[in-house]
C-alpha positions in Angstrom: 19.1 7.8 -0.7 17.1 7.9 -3.9 13.4 8.5 -4.1 13.0 4.9 -5.5 14.6 3.6 -2.3 12.3 5.7 -0.1 9.3 4.6 -2.1 10.5 1.0 -1.8 10.7 1.3 2.0 7.3 2.9 2.1 5.8 -0.1 0.2 7.6 -2.7 2.3 6.4 -0.8 5.4 2.8 -1.2 4.3 3.4 -4.9 3.7 4.6 -5.2 7.3 1.5 -3.3 8.4 -0.8 -5.7 6.5 0.9 -8.6 8.2 -0.3 -7.2 11.5 -4.0 -7.2 10.4 -4.7 -10.6 12.0 -3.7 -9.3 15.4 -5.0 -5.7 15.0 -8.4 -6.7 13.9 -8.8 -10.0 15.7 -9.0 -12.1 12.5 -10.5 -14.5 11.8 -13.0 -14.4 14.7 -14.1 -10.8 14.1 -14.7 -11.7 10.4 -16.8 -14.8 11.3 -20.1 -12.9 11.3 -19.6 -11.9 7.6 -19.7 -15.6 6.7 -17.2 -18.2 5.7 -16.7 -17.0 2.2 -16.3 -13.3 3.1 -13.8 -14.3 5.9 -11.8 -16.4 3.4 -11.9 -13.7 0.7 -10.9 -10.9 3.1 -7.9 -12.9 4.5 -6.8 -14.1 1.0 -7.0 -10.6 -0.4 -4.9 -9.3 2.5 -2.2 -12.0 2.0 -2.1 -11.2 -1.7 -1.9 -7.5 -1.1 0.9 -8.0 1.4 2.8 -10.1 -1.2 2.3 -7.3 -3.8 3.6 -4.7 -1.4 6.8 -6.7 -0.7 7.3 -7.6 -4.4 6.6 -4.1 -5.6 9.0 -2.6 -2.9 11.7 -5.1 -3.8 11.2 -4.3 -7.6 11.6 -0.6 -7.0 14.7 -1.2 -5.0 16.4 -3.6 -7.4 15.3 -1.8 -10.5 16.1 1.7 -9.2 18.9 2.2 -11.8 16.9 0.6 -14.7 15.6 2.8 -17.4 12.0 1.5 -16.9 11.9 2.1 -13.2 10.2 5.5 -13.8 7.1 3.8 -15.3 7.0 1.4 -12.4 7.2 4.2 -9.9 4.4 6.2 -11.6 2.2 3.1 -11.6 2.8 3.1 -7.8 1.8 6.7 -7.6 -1.5 5.9 -9.3 -2.1 3.0 -6.8 -1.5 5.2 -3.8 -3.5 8.1 -5.2 -6.4 5.8 -5.8 -6.1 4.4 -2.3 -6.1 8.0 -0.9 -9.3 8.8 -2.9 -11.0 5.6 -1.6 -10.2 6.3 2.0 -12.9 8.9 2.7 -15.4 7.2 0.4 -15.2 3.8 2.0 -14.2 4.8 5.6 -15.3 7.6 7.8 -13.6 10.9 6.9 -14.3 12.0 10.5 -12.1 9.3 12.1 -8.7 10.5 13.1 -7.0 7.3 12.1 -8.7 7.4 8.7 -7.5 10.9 8.1 -3.9 9.9 9.0 -4.1 7.0 6.6 -5.4 9.2 3.8 -2.5 11.6 4.4 -0.1 8.6 4.4 -1.5 7.4 1.1 -1.0 10.9 -0.4 2.6 10.9 0.8 3.0 7.5 -0.9 1.6 8.8 -4.1 4.0 11.8 -3.9 7.0 9.6 -3.1 6.3 7.3 -6.1 5.5 10.2 -8.5 8.7 11.9 -7.5 10.7 8.7 -7.9 9.1 8.2 -11.3 9.5 11.8 -12.6 13.1 12.2 -11.1 14.3 9.1 -12.8 16.3 9.8 -15.9 
């Protein structure tokens, strides 16, 4: 299995994880106290990010043999590295789940960087 395929599965997995946010976080009722606009924005952003994960994962899979796939994978490495940096800044660095997520984001960055750099 190529690194691009593994990176693709990683992205699609996070898309599936984001689909579960409504159940995991009790949306939209738990968002109600933030106001109607914030509730709508949060849910819309989650839907759009979920779409991006699926589209990006599919693109990595289908373009894994394309000469430009390396650039696409390196862009994904940047995304996941930035997400890892934001985790302790925006969420508690003392929470075990937050630490696990930060590590997962670093793994995602490494997978995408490897896919991008290993691509001919």
